[in-house]
N, C-alpha and C positions, 0 to 999 in steps of 0.2 A: 504494500500500500504506500503510494507516494504522499508528499506533504499536502497536495491539493485534495486528494481523496480523504486524507485524515481530517482536514478542516471540514470538509463536507459531512463526514460521519459525526463529528463532534457538534456541529451546529444544526443538524437536521431537526425538524419538528418532532416532539415526543408524540406518541400515540394518544388519541383522545380517550378519556375515561368512559367506561360503559355507563348506561343509566343506572344499573344496580350499584356500581361503585360510587357514583355521584350520590345516590340516595343514602347509602351507608355513611358517606362522609358527612352529609348534611345532618343526618340523624345524630352522629357523634358530636358535631359542632353545636347542635341545639341542646344536647344534654350538657355539654360543657358550659354553654351560656346560661342555662337555667339552674346550674348547680349553685349552692350557697357559697362554695369556695371558688376563688379565682386562682387558677394555677399558672405559674410562670413556666412556660415550656422552654426546654433547653434549645439552643440554636444548633440543631442537628439538620443534616441534609435529608432528602427523601430516602436515601439508602439506609439511614438509621431509624426510620419510622416503621410502625406496623402497617398492615394493609390498608386499614381505614384511614389512618393519618396520611399515608401516601396518596390515597385517592383524594383526600381533602387538599393536599398540596397540588395535585393535578388540576383540581377545580380552580384553585386560586391562580395557578399559572395560566390556564385558559382564559381567565378573566383579566389577564394583564396585571396581576397582583404579585409579582415576583418579589424577591428580597428588597427591602428598603434600606437605603443608605442613611447616614447621619443627617444629611440635608434634605432628604426626601420627605414629602408630606405623609401624614399618617395614612396607612392603607385603609381602604373602605371595603366593607363586606360585599361579596359578589351577589348581584341580584338573583333572587330565586325565580325559577320558572315553574309553571304549573306541573310539569313533569317531575321536577325535583321534589316539590311539596307532596305530590301524590305517591311517589315511590318511597319517600321517607315515611309517610303515613302507613303505607303497606307493610313496611318492615316492622313498624311499631305494633300494629294490630295483630300481625302474625305471631308476635312474641307474647300476646296476652290471651291466655286460654279462658274460655267461658266458665262461669260457675255452674253448679248443678242445682236442680230443684224440680218441683212438680209442675209449676206454671211458668210459661214464658210471658213476661210482662213488659209492656212498653207504654209509657205515658208521654203524650205529645201536647204541645200547645200550638193552636192554629189561630192566625189572625188575618183578617181581610174583609172585603166587602162581599155581601151576599144579598140576593134578592128574596124578600119575604113579603108576600102579598103585593101591595101597591107601592112598596117602598124599597129603597136601598139602605141596608144597614151595614155598619162596621161592627164586626163581632170578633171577640177573642174568646176562645173556648179551649178547655183542657179535656182530653179524651184518654182513657186508660183501658187496656185490655189485659186480662189474665187468662191464659189459654193453656190447657193441659194437652192439647193436640187433637187431631181428627178422631171422631168417635167418642171423645171425652167431654168433660164439662168445661165451660168457659164463662167469663164474666166481662161485661163492658160497662164502664162508668163514665160520666161526663159532668161538667159544670161550666157555667158561663162566668167569665171574668169581666167582660164588658159587652154591652149591647146597646147601640144607639142609632137613631135614624140620621142618615147623612143626606137624604134626598129622595125624590121619587124614583120608582123603577123605570129604567129606560124603555121606551115604547117598543124598540126593536131588540130588546135584551133577551136573556135566557128565560126559560119558563120559571115562574115564581114558585117558591116553596110555600107550603101552607103555614099558617100561624100555629104551630104545634109545640114549639120548643119553649121551655120555661125562659122567661126573659124576652120573649118575642111579642109581647103585648104592644101593638102599634097604635092603640087608641090614645091620642094626645090628651083626651079629657080625663084619663085615668092616671094615677100616680105611677111612676116607673117602678119596675121590679128592683129591689135592692140587690146590688152587686157586691161581691160575687154571690152567685147562687150556691146552694149546697151540692155536694156530690150525691149522685143517685146512680144505682147500678141495676142492670138486668142480666138474667142468665140467658146464654145463647149456646148454640151448638159449637163444639170445639173445632179448631182447625183454621180459623180465619187468620191468626197471627203467623201461621205456617205457610201461607200462600202469598205470592206477589199479587198486588192489586191487578184485577182483570181489566184489560182493555177491550173495547168493542171488537167482537169477532174472535177473541182469544179465550182459551180455557185457562183458569188460574193455575199458576205453576207452583208446585210444592217446593219450597225453598230447600228441603232436605235432599232434593235430586240435582241441585245445581253443581256443576263440575268445579273442582278447585284448581284446575289448570287454566291460566289466563287465556290461552288461545282457544281452548274448547269453550270457555265461558263467553268469549267474544263472538264466536260463531253462533252459539245458541242465542245470544241477545240480538244479533243481526238477523237471524232467521225469524225471530219474533217480530222485529221491526218490519221486515218485509211483509209479514202477514197483516200487521196493523195498517201499513200504508197501501195495502191492496184494497182496503175498504174505500169506496168512492168518497172523495172529499178529504181524505186523510193525507197529510203531508208533514209528518213529524220529522224534525231535524235529527240527524244521527247523533250528534254530540249531546243534544238536549236529552235524547232517549237514554244514552249511556249515563249521563249525569243524574237523571232522575232515578235510575236503577241502582246507582251507588247508594243513594239515600235509602231506598227501599230495602236493599240487601243489608245495609248497615243496621236496620232496625229489626231484622229477622233473626230467628234462632239458627244461624249458620255457623259453621266452624270458622276458626281464625284463618285457615287457609283459603276458604271460599271468599271471605271478606277481603283478604289481601289480594286475591286474584281480581276482584272487582275494582280495587284501586289501580291495579296494574293495567287493566283494560282501559279505564278512563284516561290514564296517563299517556296513552298513545293517540288520543283523539285530538284533532286540530281545533283551533279557535278558542282555547282556554287561556285566560289571562290571570296572573296573580295581582291583586290590588293591595297586598300587604296586610298589616295588622288591622283587624276590624273588631267590632263588638256585635254579637248576635242579638236577636230580639229580646233575649232574657238577660242581657247585660254581661255575657260571658266573653272573654277575649278569645280570638281565634285568628286564623289566616283565611282571607277571602279569595276564592277562585270564581271568576265570572265567565259566562258564555253569553254573548249577545246574539239574539235571534230576530230576524226580520220576517214577519209573517205576511200572508197575503193581505193586500190592502195597505201595506206600508207600516203596520204596527210594529214597533221595535220594543223588545222586552229583554231585560238583563236577568239571567238565571244565575244565582249565586249560591255556592256552597261555603259554609263556614266550618273549618276543620280545626279541632283542638290540637295545638302544636305539641302538647305533652303526650296525649294518648293516641293521636291519629284518628280519633273517631269523628264522624260528622255530627256537629252540634245543631245545625239548622240549614234550611234551604229557603231562600227568598226569591220572589219574582217582583221586579220593579218595572213599571211602565216608563219607558224612556221617551217614546213618541207615539201619540195616538195615530191610528190609521183610518181608512175609509169605513171600516166596520165598526169603529168606536170613536167617532169624531168628537164627542162631548166628554170623553174620559180625560181626567187630569193627569198630566205627566208627573211622575214621582210617586204615584199610588203604588203601594207595596202590599203584597200578601206573603205569608210565611208559614212554615211548619218547623217548630223547634222540638228537639228530643229532650224531654225533661229527665227521664230515667229509662233504663232498660236492663234486662237480665233475667235470670232464673230466680224464682222464689217459691217458697212452700205455703205462702199465705195469701189470701185475698182480703183487701181492706173491708172493714165492717161498715160499709156505707149502707144507708137505707135503700130499700127497693123502691124503684120509681120508673122513670122513663129516661131514655138517652136520645139526644138530638138537639 
C-alpha cells in the first residue's frame, strides 16, 4: 500500500450506524440524562467504549459533533428523528414484561366535540374496562368529567346521538348536571379488550394472534388496510393507519415482543415528525410525534402520539384540526380531540362502582 492509498484508507467515511444501534445509543443516552447522578466520562476513543457507547459516538459523528477543542463552542445534542424515538421506545417496552392477573384493565380519558340531539357538545369522559377474556365475564364503567354545549349541531354533520348519557341534559331551562358524575358500571360479555377495534367490513382481530415479528406484523396490518380501503369511499392514509394501531396495540393484552414489533413497524413509515418535549392532555411530559394528513376537500389534520420517554409507552393520541376543508367549512382551526391512557395492566379486582349505565 503506497502513501496515497494509506491516506485514502485513513480518511474514508466510517460506516453508518444501523437503526437498532442508533436506538440503543439513544436509549442509553436518555437513561444517563434522567439519572440522578451526573457522571464524568473519561476521554476515551471509540475503541475503548462498549457497543452502545460506540454507537452513540457514531451518532454524534454523523451529526457533525466530533471532539471539541478548547476554543470550540459547547457541543449540542443531535436532533432526534421519529425513527430514533420509536426504536428507542421499542427497546424499552421489550424489556418490560407484563404483570399477571384475572382481568385485563384499561382506563382511558377521551375529550372532544360530539353531536347530541340538536347541539354540539364538548365532552370529557373516562371509560374503564375489566375483561377476563372471551367467554368470561367483563365489566365496563364510565363517568363524565365535563359536558357543555358549544353550539348547534351542524346541518350537514354526522347523525346525532340521543340524549341518553348522564350529563347530556341539553334543556337550558334546567340546572346543569354537577360534574364530575359518579362512576357507574355494567356487566358485559368478555373479550372486547382482547380485540382490535373493528373497522367497517372487517372482522375484529384477536390481539393474542398478532405476530411478534415486525415484518409479519407489517404485512398483516397492510392487508387489513387494503380490505378497509376496498370499501367505497374509504381512503385511509397508510401512516395514519399504522399510527392508530400502535395506540390500539399498546392498550391491548399483548406480549412485550408484539408491542415492540408495533413500534418497529411504525418507525419505518414516512411522514412522521418529532416536535420535541410536549405535555399530554393529562399534564404528563412526553415526546411528541406528529403525522399531518390532508383529507378530501382540503381538510388538514395533525395526528399526534405522545410517548413516555422513560417507559416507551404511548401516553395519548390527539387529533388537531389545522385547516378546515370543503366538508367542514365552519369548523374552527385548532379544535382538538384526544384519547389518553390513564392506566392499564392485569388485575385481580374490579372496582366496586354502583351498577348503572355506560355512555
